[in-house]
C-alpha positions as CSV (number, residue, x, y, z in Angstrom):
1,M,65.0,39.9,-23.9
2,S,67.3,36.8,-24.6
3,A,67.1,34.8,-27.9
4,W,66.3,31.7,-26.0
5,E,63.4,33.6,-24.2
6,A,61.9,34.7,-27.3
7,I,62.1,31.2,-28.4
8,V,60.3,30.0,-25.0
9,L,57.4,32.7,-25.6
10,G,57.1,32.2,-29.2
11,L,56.6,28.5,-28.0
12,V,54.1,29.6,-25.5
13,Q,52.2,31.9,-27.7
14,G,51.7,29.0,-30.4
15,L,50.8,26.4,-27.7
16,T,48.0,28.5,-26.2
17,E,46.9,30.8,-28.9
18,F,44.3,28.4,-30.2
19,L,43.4,26.9,-26.9
20,P,40.7,28.2,-24.5
21,I,43.5,29.3,-21.9
22,S,44.2,32.5,-22.7
23,S,47.7,33.2,-24.5
24,S,48.0,37.0,-23.5
25,A,47.8,35.7,-19.7
26,H,50.7,32.8,-20.2
27,L,53.2,35.2,-21.8
28,R,52.6,37.6,-19.1
29,I,53.1,34.8,-16.5
30,V,55.7,32.9,-18.2
31,G,57.7,36.5,-19.3
32,E,57.9,37.1,-15.8
33,L,58.9,33.5,-14.3
34,I,61.8,33.1,-17.0
35,G,63.3,36.5,-15.8
36,S,62.4,38.6,-19.1
37,S,59.6,40.6,-17.0
38,D,56.3,41.1,-18.9
39,P,56.9,41.4,-22.4
40,G,54.4,43.9,-23.0
41,A,51.0,44.4,-25.4
42,A,52.9,44.9,-28.2
43,F,55.1,42.1,-28.4
44,T,51.9,39.9,-27.4
45,A,50.2,41.6,-30.5
46,I,53.2,41.2,-33.0
47,T,53.7,37.6,-31.9
48,Q,50.1,37.0,-32.7
49,I,51.0,37.7,-36.0
50,G,52.5,34.2,-36.4
51,T,49.4,32.3,-35.0
52,E,47.2,33.8,-37.1
53,T,49.3,33.4,-40.1
54,A,49.0,29.4,-39.2
55,V,45.2,30.0,-39.4
56,I,45.4,31.4,-42.9
57,L,47.3,28.8,-43.7
58,Y,44.9,26.3,-42.1
59,Y,42.0,27.7,-43.5
60,R,43.2,28.9,-47.1
61,R,40.7,27.4,-49.0
62,T,37.8,28.5,-47.0
63,I,39.3,31.7,-47.0
64,R,39.7,32.1,-50.7
65,A,36.1,30.9,-51.3
66,I,34.8,33.6,-48.8
67,L,36.8,36.3,-50.4
68,V,36.0,35.0,-54.1
69,D,32.2,34.9,-53.4
70,W,32.2,38.2,-51.2
71,W,34.0,40.0,-54.3
72,K,31.5,38.6,-57.0
73,A,28.4,39.9,-54.6
74,L,29.8,43.1,-54.2
75,R,30.5,43.7,-57.8
76,G,26.6,42.7,-58.6
77,D,27.2,39.0,-60.0
78,D,24.0,38.0,-58.5
79,G,22.1,41.1,-58.8
80,T,22.9,44.8,-58.1
81,D,20.2,45.0,-55.2
82,R,21.4,45.8,-51.7
83,A,20.4,42.1,-50.5
84,A,22.2,40.5,-53.6
85,R,25.3,42.6,-52.9
86,F,25.3,41.4,-48.9
87,G,25.2,37.9,-49.9
88,A,21.6,37.1,-50.2
89,H,22.6,34.3,-52.7
90,R,26.1,33.4,-51.8
91,E,26.7,31.8,-48.3
92,N,30.4,32.8,-48.5
93,A,29.6,36.2,-49.3
94,R,27.5,36.2,-46.2
95,M,30.4,34.8,-44.3
96,A,32.6,37.6,-45.3
97,W,30.0,40.2,-43.6
98,Y,29.7,38.3,-40.6
99,I,33.2,38.6,-40.1
100,V,33.3,42.4,-40.8
101,L,30.3,42.8,-38.7
102,G,31.7,40.5,-36.0
103,S,35.0,42.5,-35.9
104,I,33.3,46.0,-35.1
105,P,33.2,45.2,-31.1
106,I,36.7,44.5,-30.6
107,V,37.9,47.5,-33.0
108,V,36.0,50.0,-31.1
109,L,36.7,48.8,-27.6
110,G,40.3,48.3,-28.4
111,Y,40.4,51.8,-29.7
112,L,38.6,53.4,-26.6
113,F,40.7,51.3,-24.1
114,Q,43.7,51.0,-25.5
115,D,45.7,52.7,-22.7
116,W,44.1,50.5,-20.4
117,I,44.9,47.2,-21.9
118,V,48.6,48.2,-22.3
119,S,48.8,48.8,-18.6
120,A,46.1,48.5,-15.7
121,L,44.4,45.4,-17.5
122,R,47.9,43.4,-17.4
123,N,47.8,43.3,-13.7
124,L,48.0,39.7,-12.9
125,W,45.3,39.8,-9.9
126,I,43.0,40.7,-12.9
127,T,44.4,37.9,-15.0
128,A,44.1,35.1,-12.3
129,T,40.4,36.5,-11.8
130,M,39.3,36.4,-15.5
131,L,41.3,32.8,-15.9
132,A,39.0,31.5,-13.1
133,V,35.6,33.2,-14.2
134,F,35.7,32.6,-17.8
135,G,36.7,28.9,-17.2
136,L,34.1,28.4,-15.3
137,I,31.9,30.2,-18.0
138,L,33.4,27.7,-20.6
139,G,32.4,24.5,-18.5
140,W,28.8,26.2,-18.4
141,A,28.6,26.8,-22.0
142,D,30.0,23.5,-22.8
143,K,27.8,21.7,-20.5
144,V,24.2,23.3,-21.5
145,G,24.9,24.3,-25.1
146,A,22.8,22.4,-27.5
147,R,26.0,21.6,-30.2
148,R,23.3,21.4,-33.0
149,R,23.7,24.4,-35.1
150,T,26.4,24.9,-37.8
151,L,27.9,27.8,-39.4
152,H,25.1,27.8,-42.3
153,E,22.9,28.9,-39.1
154,L,24.8,32.0,-38.6
155,T,22.9,35.3,-38.7
156,P,23.9,39.1,-38.2
157,R,22.9,39.1,-34.3
158,R,24.7,35.7,-33.6
159,A,27.9,37.2,-35.4
160,M,27.7,40.3,-33.4
161,A,27.2,38.4,-30.3
162,Y,30.6,36.1,-31.2
163,G,32.4,39.9,-31.5
164,L,31.3,41.0,-28.3
165,A,32.4,37.8,-27.0
166,Q,36.0,38.2,-28.8
167,S,36.0,41.6,-27.6
168,L,36.6,40.5,-24.0
169,A,39.8,39.2,-24.9
170,L,41.1,42.1,-24.8
171,V,41.8,41.5,-21.0
172,P,44.6,39.1,-20.3
173,G,42.9,35.7,-18.8
174,V,40.0,35.9,-20.8
175,S,41.0,34.0,-24.1
176,R,39.8,35.0,-27.4
177,S,39.0,31.4,-28.7
178,G,37.4,30.6,-25.1
179,G,35.7,33.7,-24.9
180,T,34.2,33.5,-28.9
181,I,33.8,29.6,-28.2
182,S,31.7,30.1,-25.2
183,A,29.3,32.3,-27.1
184,G,28.9,29.8,-29.8
185,L,28.0,27.1,-27.3
186,F,25.6,29.2,-25.4
187,M,24.0,29.8,-29.1
188,G,23.8,26.3,-29.7
189,F,26.4,25.7,-32.1
190,T,28.5,22.6,-32.5
191,R,32.2,22.8,-31.1
192,K,33.7,22.6,-34.2
193,A,31.3,25.1,-35.8
194,A,32.1,27.4,-33.0
195,A,35.8,27.0,-33.1
196,D,36.0,27.6,-36.8
197,Y,34.2,30.9,-36.5
198,A,36.1,32.0,-33.9
199,F,39.4,31.1,-35.7
200,L,38.0,33.1,-38.9
201,L,36.7,36.1,-37.0
202,A,39.9,36.7,-35.3
203,I,42.3,37.2,-38.4
204,P,41.0,41.1,-39.2
205,A,41.5,41.8,-35.3
206,V,44.5,40.1,-34.5
207,M,46.2,40.7,-37.8
208,G,45.3,44.5,-37.5
209,S,46.1,45.0,-34.1
210,G,49.6,43.3,-34.6
211,F,50.6,45.3,-37.8
212,F,49.4,48.6,-35.7
213,Q,51.5,47.7,-33.0
214,L,54.4,46.6,-35.5
215,F,54.5,49.8,-37.7
216,R,54.2,51.9,-34.6
217,S,57.2,50.6,-33.1
218,F,59.2,51.4,-36.2
219,G,61.5,54.8,-35.1
220,E,60.5,54.5,-31.7
221,N,63.1,53.8,-28.8
222,P,62.1,50.6,-26.8
223,P,62.0,51.3,-23.0
224,P,64.7,49.3,-20.8
225,G,63.6,45.7,-21.0
226,A,61.8,45.8,-24.0
227,P,62.3,43.0,-26.7
228,S,64.1,43.8,-29.5
229,G,63.1,43.5,-33.0
230,F,65.2,40.9,-33.6
231,E,63.7,38.8,-30.3
232,T,60.2,39.9,-31.4
233,L,60.6,37.9,-35.1
234,L,62.2,35.0,-33.5
235,A,59.2,34.7,-31.1
236,T,56.8,35.1,-33.8
237,V,58.4,32.8,-36.2
238,V,58.3,29.7,-33.4
239,A,54.6,30.8,-32.7
240,F,53.9,30.3,-36.3
241,V,55.1,26.8,-37.1
242,V,54.0,25.6,-33.4
243,G,50.6,27.2,-33.8
244,Y,49.8,25.5,-37.0
245,V,50.3,21.9,-35.3
246,V,48.0,23.0,-32.2
247,I,45.5,24.1,-34.6
248,I,45.0,20.5,-36.4
249,G,45.4,18.9,-33.1
250,F,42.7,21.0,-31.1
251,L,40.1,20.4,-34.0
252,K,40.6,17.0,-33.7
253,L,40.4,16.9,-30.1
254,I,37.0,19.1,-29.6
255,S,35.5,16.8,-32.3
256,T,35.2,14.0,-29.7
257,R,36.2,15.3,-26.5
258,S,34.5,18.2,-24.0
259,F,36.4,21.6,-23.0
260,R,36.5,20.1,-19.2
261,P,40.6,19.6,-19.3
262,F,40.9,23.3,-20.7
263,V,38.4,24.3,-17.5
264,I,40.1,22.6,-15.0
265,Y,43.7,23.7,-16.1
266,R,42.3,27.4,-16.4
267,L,41.1,27.0,-12.3
268,V,44.4,25.6,-11.4
269,L,46.7,28.3,-13.0
270,A,44.4,30.7,-11.4
271,V,45.4,29.4,-7.8
272,V,49.2,29.3,-8.8
273,V,49.1,32.7,-10.2
274,V,47.5,33.8,-7.0
275,I,49.9,31.9,-4.8
276,L,52.9,33.4,-6.9
277,L,51.7,36.8,-6.1
278,L,51.2,36.3,-2.5
279,T,54.5,34.7,-2.2
280,G,56.2,37.3,-4.2
281,V,57.6,35.3,-7.2
282,L,55.4,37.4,-9.5
283,T,54.7,41.0,-9.3
284,A,51.1,42.2,-9.9
285,Q,51.8,44.7,-12.5
286,G,55.1,43.7,-14.1
287,G,58.0,45.5,-15.6
288,I,56.9,46.4,-19.3
289,I,53.2,48.1,-20.0
290,V,54.2,48.8,-24.0
């Protein structure tokens, strides 16, 4: 992978991570189209550190309030009974626990199916199918969702439902934001509330996955064609800068607009991928599966 290819992939990661169109699918597709083959699950996970850093920057005040109130609840400022420590008197403390609860499914499933995630599930036939299927699900959720609930109405059961939806994003083409936002819409949350929780929920899982892949790569000889540390870092920095701008625009957009353009885009992209596979422009399994 050259420096300019890393910049292109970082741009793709930053543009697509927060939109409900699957960043992992775009990295997989664009990586092969520009001649660097499948950049791999490790490259995808590490570059997501950049976009999640953008989330932390954007939501820094919210995250700080959550962490402060969580700590106060844990140390017993509101009482030493179990209910108080679990946030009975502090909404931000409850949000911290909801994020922990919602992160469990993707951690468990990511561990159990890690070999599939880095190999078989990156097959572009699967990606194209997921782009179409979950595009239709997003459109359905946006159409039938009541869009009345705010994050004040989050419960443990709803947090777990969000988490299960997020875990589906282990399959390229589903979209982490698309899956969790769809779940939120089905449960009656507003578009903004669904997106806010989806972004906050992603922080532990994405950061954990990214740093796990980063530390695992130390001391290993990368396979032929795999991105080097410099190219991966370059893509991560680009993803951070672009991702921060995209968050701002996306949250403003969904406050007044539906998700229909994203649904149409996903369906069109799925058809394009199928055509490129049938004509041999793209290969189903790709070249790098680490």
